[in-house]
N, C-alpha and C positions, 0 to 999 in steps of 0.2 A: 623320943621313943626310948624308953628305958630298957626294954627287953627285946633283944634281937631273936627272932625265932631260930631255934637250933638248926633247922634245915638251911638257913641263910647265912650262918656264921662264916663259913668259908666260901660262900657263893662268889664266883669270879665277877659277875655283873655288879653285885653289891659292893665289892671291894673297888672295882673300877669307877663306879659312879660316886661312891663316897670320896674317893681321891679327887675326882673332878669337882664335885660340889664343895669340897673342903677349901678350894681356892677361888671359887666363883663368887660373884656378887650375891648378896643375900636374897634377891628376888628376881624372877624373870618377868618380862612384860606380858601383858595380855596378848595372846596370839590373835592375829587378825581373823583367822578361821573361827575361833571361839566367839569373837565379837559378832561376826556375821551370823553364826548359828544361834546365838542367844538373842539376836534381834528378830528372829523368826517368831511367828505365833505358835509357841510350843504348848503342849498340854501341861497340866499340873504334874509335877514330879521332879525328881532330883536330877543331878548331873553326875555322870561318871567320868572322871578324868584319869585315863590310863597312862602309866609311865609319866606321872604328873610332874616330877621334879618339884622345885619350889615355885609352884605354878601361880603366876599372875592371873591366869585364866580361871583357876579355881576360886581365887579371891574375888574376881569380877562376878562370877556366877553367884557366889554367896552374897556379895554386895547387892545383887538384884533380888535377894530373898530366897534363892533356891538352896536346898540342901545339896551338899557336894560330897561325894566319896572320891578321895584322891588315893590312888594306888601307885606305889613305887617300891622298888627294891632297896632304895637308899634311905636309911634312917636320917642321914644328915639333911637330905632334901626335905623329907617330911617334917623334921624338927624345925627347919627354917620356915616352911609353910605354916605349921602350927603356931609358931611364935608370932608371925605376921598376922595370922588370922585373929589371934588373941588380942594383939595390939590394936587391931581395927574393930574389935568387938564382934567378930564373926566366928569365934571359936566354936560356938554351939552349932553352927551350920556346916562345919567341915569335919568329916570323919576321915581320919588318916589310917591307911591300911598298908603295912609293910608286907610285901609279898612278891614272889616271882610270878610274873604274869603267865608263864607257861603252866603253872599249877593252880593259879587262882581262878575262881569262877564268879561271874557277876550275879548279883541278887536277881532271882527269877521274877521278882515283881516288876522289874524294869525301870527305865530312866527316860526322862524327857529328852535328854541329850547324852550321847556317848561321844566323848572327845578323846582323841589321841594324836599328839603332834610330836613326831620325831622317833617313832618306834614302829617296827614292822615285824609281824609274825602272822602267817596265814591262819594258823590255828586260833590265835588270840582274836583275830578279826572275825573268824567264824563263830566264836562264842559271843563276841561283843555285839554284832549286828542284831541278833534276835533279842537282845536285852533292851532295844529301843522300843518305847511305848508307841502305840498307834498315834500317828500325828507328830511323833517326835523326830529328832534328827540324829544323824551320824556324821561326825566331822573327823576326818583323818588326814594326816600328812606324814609322808615317809619318803626316804630316798628312792630314786629310780635306778635302774641299771646304768643309765648314763652317768650317774654320780661316781661310779666305779672308775671311770676314766680319770677323773681328777683325784680320786681317793682309792688307789689300787688295793689298799689293805682292807677296804670295806667288804665284809663277807657278802656273797651273793644272796644268801638267805635273808639278809636284812634289807633287801631292796625289792621294790615292786617290779613285777614283770609288766610287759606291754598290756595295757587295758586295765590293770589292777589299780586300785581295789574295786572299781565300779563293776567289773566283770564277775566279782565274787559276791555281790550283794544278793541276799535272798529275795524271793518274789515279794512284791508289795512295796519296794523302794523305788523312788524316783530320784534320779541324779539331778541335783540343782546346779552343781559345778564339779568339773574335774579338769584341772589344769596343771601344767608343769611350769616350774620356775627354773629357767635355764641357769640363773645365777647361783641358786642353791643346790640344784640337782634333786629337788624334791617335787612331789606331786601332791596336790590338795584335792580332797574329795569332800563335798557337802551333799548329803542325800537325805531325803525325807521319807518316812514310812507313812503309808496311807492310813487314814483314820478309819 
């Protein structure tokens, strides 16, 4: 990504994630939650990968023929994802969007799958869930309050409260899975929107 949007130039999240991805391996693995969601009978439509990082999940979705919109604040992560997509011949299926999720809005036409693993913000979730097409899926993973015991510096607002995110789903969604992983301090949600 050649041009960093001016509003992100000094953004603390961008700087933090760029530093982290600068030392990280080139690619992350396909997230198991993404694999499970993509194995569902989803409607035609694209995949939205929020806080994507250099997402193996986005590559997996594109490899299955779905258009993917990958949104992240870090241009380093998006550059790595774009380079790997091009190397695999998937570049035309992945749209890279550098944005602060607090300000970004999903395409109102919707997505067959909205995926977010490793990020939590109630307002972002509130905008993401309605972007799921009828018959589509919402797959989300984030830290729980319990994670703060092992990571006391983890801000409370980055953590799911009891029952979240399932308790925040709009009408018309059925929870297929919501489970905690005591080893990671994260909760996974897979939900489906009625057709």
